[in-house]
N, C-alpha and C positions, 0 to 999 in steps of 0.2 A: 504493500500500500504506500509506504513512504517513497519507495522507488518510483511508483507510478506518479505520485504527486510531484516528485522532483523532476521527472521527465516532462510532465505537462507544464510545469513552471518554466523549464528551459526552453521548451518548444514555443510557449507563449512569448517569452522574452525574445527569442530569435525572430519570430514572425513580426512582433512589434518593432524591433530594431530594423528588420528588413523593410517593413512598410514605411517607417520613418525615413529610411535612407532613400527608398524609391520615390517617396513624395518630394524629398529635398532635391533629388536628382532631376525629377520631372519638372519641379518648379524652376530649377536652375536652367534647364534646357529651354523651357518656355520663356524665361526672361531673356535669354540670349536671342531667341527667335523674335520676341517682341521688340527688343532693342535694335536688332538688325532692320526690322521693318520701320521702326520709328526713325532711324537715321536716314532711311531712303526718302521718307515723306516729310520730315520736319523742316521747317524754315530755320535759317541760322539763329534767329532769336529764340525759337522753341528749343533748339538743341542747346544753346547757351544757357537758357533757363534751367534745363534738365541738369546740366553739369554743375551749375551754380548751386542747385538744391541738393546735389549728391552729398550724403554724409561722408566727410573726409577725415581720415585718421589723424595724421599729423603733418607738420612741416618740419623736417629734420635738418635742413641745410638753410640756415637763416642768420644772416649778419644783421644784428640789431641796428647798427649805425648805417647800414645800407637799405634798411626797410622803411625809412621815413620818406614820405613824399615831400617834394619841395614846399608845398603849401603848409604841411604840418610843421616843418622846420621853421618856416617864417612865422607862423601864427604863435608858436611857443617862444621862440628865441627873441622875438621883437617885443615881448610883453614881460616886464619884470614881475608882474603879478602871477603869471603862469609859470615862469621858469625858475622861480626861487630867489628872485632879487638880483639877477645878473643883467648887465648892460653889454651888448655886443656891437661891434663895429665891423663893417665889411668893406673891402677895397673896391671902389667904383671908378677910379681914374689912375692914370700913370703920369706922375709929375717928374719922372726921371730920377727919383730918389734911390739911394743905395739900399739894397735889401738888408734887413737886420737879421740877427741870429744866425750868422754863418750861412748865408744864402738860403734862408728858410723858404723862400719862394722866388720865382724868376719874374722880375718886373718887365723883362723885355718880351715876354710871351703875351700877346693880346688876349688870348683865351683864359688867362689865369687871373682874371678879375674875380671879385667876390670871395677872396681869401678872408676868413672871418676870425676875429680875435675878441677876447674879453677885455673889459675896461682896464684892468691892471696892465695888460700887455700894451694896449693902445697908449696909455699914459707914459710908457717907457720909450715911445718913438720920438724921433725928431719932429719939429714942427712941419717940415716938408713931408715926412711920411704920414703924419696925422691927417694932413689935408687930402691924402688919397683915400681916406676912410670916412664913411658916414655911418652914424648909428642906425641899426636896423629899423628902429622905430621911426626914423626920419627919412627913409628912402622915399623918393617920388615914385609915381606909378611905374614908369619904365624901369627904374632901378630895382623895384620890388619884383617885377616880372623877370628881370635879368638874374636876380639872386635865386629865385625859385627854379628857373630853367637851368641854372649853372650846375645844379647837382642832379640833373636828369640827362641820361644819355639818349638824346632825342634828335640829334642833327646828323645829316648824312656824312659829314667829315669826321665825326667822333667815332672812336673805337676803343680798343683796350688801353692804348697809351693815355688817352684822355681820362679814361676811367681810373686806371691805377695811379697815374701821376698827377691828376688834377682834382678829381671829385672828392677824394678823401681829404686832401690837403685844404680844400675849400671849407669843408666842415670844421676841420682843425679843432679849435678849443670848444666848439659846441659839444663835442662828444665827451669832454672832460666834466660836464655838468651832470651829475647823477639825477637831479630832479628833472631836467629836460629829457634825459634818456629814459627815465622811468615813464614819463608821459608818452614818449614815442612808443614804448612797449605797450602801454594801455591802449593807445589808438590801434595798434596792431591787433590786440586781443579783441577789441570791439569790431574791427573789420572782419576778423576770422570768425567771430560768432555769426555774422551774416552769411559767411560762406560755409557754415556748418562744419567747422573744424573743432576737434576735441583736444588736440595737444600741440604745443609749440616748444621746440627745443632750439633755443636761440643763444647766440654767442654774446656774452656779457662780461666785459673786463672791468675791474673795479680799482685797479691801482692808478695813482696819479690823478684822481678826481679832485677838482678844485672848488673851493668856496668862492663866493662873489669877490672877496678881497684878494684872491690869488693864492691863499694858503691851501694846504692839501688836507683832504679827508684822510682818515685812517681807512684801510681796506674794510674793516668791520663796519664803520659808520657809513661808508659808501654803499656796501651791500644792504644795510638796513633801509636805505632809501628805497631800493627796489623791492625788498621783501615787505616793507610797510605798504607799498602800493599794491602788491599782489594779495595782501591780506585785507585790502579795503573792500567796501561793499561794491564799488564800481567794478573792480576787477573780478570779484566773485560772481557778479551778475552775468558776466560773459560765459561762464562755465567752460572756459578754456584753461586747461592745465598747462602751466609753464615750468620748464626746468632749463638750467643754464649749462652751456659749455664755456670753458675758458679758452680763449684763442691766443695763439702765439704766432706773430709774423715771423716766418721761418728764416728770413735773411737779415734780421735786425742784429745789432751787436749784442754780445753776451747772452746768446740764446740758451746755452747750457744753464747759466745761473738763473735766467728767467724761468726755465722749465722746472728747475728744482723748487723755486718759490711757488710756482703754479701747482705743482704736485702737492706740496704741503698744504696750500690753501684749500684746494679741492678736497683733499682728504679730511680736512677739518669741517667742511661744509657740504657733506654728501647729501644732506636733505634738500639742497637747492642745486648743487652742481653735480651733473651726471656724467661729465666727460671733458676731454681736452681736445682741441683741434689745432693743427698746424695749418696756417693759411698763408696766402701770398702767391705772387707770380712764380711759376715754375721755370720760366726762362732765365731766372737769376740763379747761376750755379751755386751761390752761397747758401741757397736753401735746399740743396739736394738731400733727400731723405736719409741716405746712409750716414751722413754726418751726425745723426741723432742716435745711432744704434748704441753707442757706448753709454751715454748718459741715461737712456731709457732703461737699459739693463741694470744700471746702478739703482735707479729709482724703483724698479720692480722688486729689488731686494729689500727695499725699505717700507713699501706701502702695499696694502691689499689692492687687488685689481682696480684700476681706474680705466674706464672705457676711452678709447681713442677713435676719433673720426677725422682723418686728415684729407686735405685736398691733394688729389693725385690724378695724373693723366689728363689734366686740363691743357691740352695741347693738340694742335693739328698735325704735329710731326711725330713720327714713330719713335718710341723710346721704351725703356723698361721701368719707368717711373712708378707705375702701379705695383710691379713686383717688388721693387725696392721699398715701397711704402708698406706692403704686406709684411716684409721682413721685420719691420719695426713692431709688429704685433697689433696692427690696427684692426678695428671691428667693422668700420664703414669707410667707403671711398667717396669723397666728394668730387663729382663731375665724371671722371673716368672715361672721357670721350675717346681716348686713343687706345683703349684696351684691345681692340681687334688687331692692332699692329703687333701685339705680343702674344703669339699663339699659345705658348705654354701657360702663361698667366690666365689667358682666357679660359683654357681648359680647366685650370685650377678653380676658377670662380664659378664655373657652371655647377648648379645643384649643390652649392656650398653655402656657407653662412655669412659671406661677405656681401653686404648691400652696397650698390652704387646709388648715390644720391643724384638723380638726374635733374638738371636745370636747363630745360629746353630753351627758354627765352634768353637766359644769361649767355648760353653758348652761342646763340645767334647774334646777340648784341655785341659781344666781345670778339666776334669774327673768327671763332674757332670752327664754325661751319658757315657756309655761304647761304644755305637754305635748309629748312627743317628736314627735307627729304634725305639729306646727307647724314643725319644724326643716327648713331648706332643704337639708340634707345630700343627700337622694336626688335633688333637682334638680341639684345639682352633679355627683354621681356619674354621672347618666344623661344629662347634656347636655355632657359633655366638659370640665368644670372639674376639674382634678386635685385630689384630696383624699385624706386619710389620717386614720385614727382615732388619737387620742392622749388622754392622761389629765389634763393640766393640773396639778391639785392633788389627786391621788387620795387622799392621806392625809387631807385635809380633807373629802372626800366619803365616805370609808370605802369606797372602791370599788377596782376593778382594771381593767387593760387588757382582760382577758377580758370584764368587764362591758360595756365600750364595744362590743365586737364582738357580744356577745349582744343588747344593746339594738338595734344596727343590724340584725341578722338578723331578730329577732322583730318589730320595729316597721316595717321597710321591706322585708321579704320578699326579702332579698338572694339573688341566684343564686350558684352556686359561682364563676363567672367574676368576678363583682363582688367576692366575698370575697377571692379570690386577688389581684385587682387592688389592693385596699386594702392587703394585706400587702406586695405588691411596691412600691407607691407609697411606702410608708414607708421604704424603702431607696433607691429610685431618686431621690427628691427630698431625700435627706439631704445634709448638708454634708461627708460623708466625702471624703477624698482619692480621686481617680479610681481608682487601683489597688485601694485598700481597698474602695471601693464595688463595683467589678466582682467582686471575690472574694466579698463578702458576698451580692451578688445571685445569683451562681452557686450558692453554698451554700444560699440560700433556695429557689431554683428546684428544686434537687435534692431538698431536704427536702419541698417541696410535692408534687413528683411521687410520692415515696414515700408521703406522707400520702394522696394520692388513691388509689393502688393499695391501700393497707391499708384505707382506708375502704370501698371498693367490695367488698373481699374480707372485710370485717368482722374485721379483725385489729388494730383499734385498742386502745389501752390501756384497761384496766378500772378503773384507779385513779381514785377520785372526788376532784375538787378541793374545796378549802375554799370555802365561800360567804361573801362579804363581807356586812357589815350592809346595804350599799346593795342588793345583789341580793336579800337576804332580804325587804326591803321592797318592791322592785319586782316580784319573782316569789315570793310567799310559799310556794308549793307546793314550791319547791326545798328550803327549810329544814324544811318540814313533813315531806317525804319523808326527809330526813337524820335528823331527830329521832325518826322512827317506826321506824327500823331498829335 
């Protein structure tokens, strides 16, 4: 009798599990079929709205200082009430003065206006130099537009040199203000809430932050500015979970000593910091990955595991940069667009645990590809190299995470299964603590299931998203439709 009951229980369990699996499989297949039909018949605005409404897991490759739109920077930096009591000046003319601070910037380059400094630095200039600068709050209309546009890569002649050698230098001392940076982060969270994002893993450095008088915050006090914001009602209302990576520019002086300090700091603040990232141009040989092997081995002997997500393979030229970066023990690769030029490393990464953080718009804007069709992203996605979409420096591209998904869907004919996989990968390969990751993955899975049912039953939201300047250029009909209504 007991055996009979046990047999019946096992049989019932098997048939229930099989029925559940069959329903799930059938539902998945029907959603793929529905999505394929939807893509054939949908207008660009309907497809964009679908992608905008899609529950998205996370954005894992995100430079906070590159994520602020020009208008955000101006609105906060020009107001002492908003930015914590700071006054900023930006360079609007060239009077032929000598550059200060050991050639801190090049006065002979006409595109290098709008270099921005805080009041203590401005007060240390000569009178000639001071006249080249105007307080942000006192810019006229054209100067204000010039400032906003100067930190956006939106002109045909601009490319990676303009981006790496001008954009960041224009922001300059703005990024040393933790109050301003925390507000840029909050604006990101509020924007991501509208895009249905659950998790943001952003790069936040807290050394050398300055008070309005030019004195320095302690690292602990600077971090508290960010965490106080994240614990605020405004931040919690977004329901976007945020964790930090600490970034190190790979070719700056004393990188070994900097990395040692970063390891110690991240180890002490694992509740907020989940990883470390080496960033910067890869065409500068001073930042080659192998130079960090010795110091990383030393640090691993001192500290429990700290996750690493390094920029690698961000080049149109063949090299073994990704392989050399994997030798450092990294968990994720940022960009990785030249992986296919290294056959052995490509084979290693197939069906493995190393995720490539794909940044389609960034790679186009910085001219690592001439057109999206050249991007290796679909090869990675469809041959088992884990990948997820992310924004990199969306403020400087004037784009959004939805734009990344829209480009991927329209340029590479993504199936629903692939679209869902990308969303899930961006959480599954995050550096969240295991319990937090499991909870977020379950929340995302439930939301995607509901989204599938609502999509098939045509019960999706009718609210039209705002279109970014990038997407208006990429898909002009979207903004033409909006303007004609």
